[in-house]
N, C-alpha and C positions, 0 to 999 in steps of 0.2 A: 557398469557406471553406477555409482552410488547415489543415494537420495538427494544430497546436496548438489552434485553435478548436474542431475536431471532437473532440479528446480531452477538452478542457476541458468542453465541453457534455455529453459522456458522463459525466464524473465529477459534474457538477452534478445529474444525474439519479439518481445512486446514493442509496440510502437512508442516513441517518446511523446509525452504529452506535458503541457503546461498546467498541471493539475487535471483532475479527473472528475467524472460524474458517477452517480450511483448506477447509471445504465452501462457506463463503460466497465465498471467493476463486475456487474452482472454478467457481462459477455466474456470475462477472463476464464481461462480454464480452471478446473478444480485442481488443487485446493485453494488457489488464489482467490477466487471469487467468494468462497465461503469465509475464508479467514479475514479478508478486507471488509466483507459485510459485517462480521463480528466486531472488527476494529471500529467500524462506523458507529454501531450500537454502543460500544463501550466508551468511545471517545479517545482512547489511547491504549497502547499495549507496550509493556516493557520487552526488552531483549529475551528474558527468561520466558515470558508468556508466549512470545512469538516462537521461540525454540520449541515449547511444548506443543503448540499448534501445527508446526510444520514437521515435528518429530525430528529435530535436528539439535546439535549441540548449540550452546549459546553463542559460540564464536561463529559457527556457520550461520546461525540466525542473523547475527550482526552483519555478516557480509551480504546476506540476501536482502536485508533491510537497506543496505547502502545501495544495492542494485536497484531496488524499487525506488529509492529516493533519486538516483541518477535518471531513471526513466520518467520521473515526474508524478509517481503514484502516491508517494509518502513524504512526509517531513519528519525530522527528528527534533525532539526538544529534550531538555534536561530536567531529570527528577530532582527532588530535594536533596537526596542522598549521592547526587552526582551521576547517577545511572542515566541511560538513554530511554526515552519514550518515543514511540512512533505514533504518528497521526496520519490520517488520510488527508492528502493534499487536494482539495476541491477546487475545480476550475472556477474562474470568476464568471458569473453570469453576465452576458452582455445585456445592455439596456435595449429593449425593442420599442421602437416608436410606432405604436399601432394607433391609428386614428380612432377617436372616440366615436365618430359618426358612421361606423360601418354599417 
């Protein structure tokens, strides 16, 4: 099994989420947790950058990015030159009604 197949199979085992949290990302297996943490720090990552990080071809990185989008961990955006940029898709924080007189 090559690297792409192994990474793809790992992603297919991730639970589906409607956005993620930093804790969810920290609990992912390597190299996903490290790369998504880097993506959080950078703000976005191109397909080429993702390919370098995962040690894949750009086409394989694109497919892996689409898998992560389908699972709810990433969102895709468009660069000025028409390329794709990936962003971490964060879960919306629920409003918590905590009484002030605790």
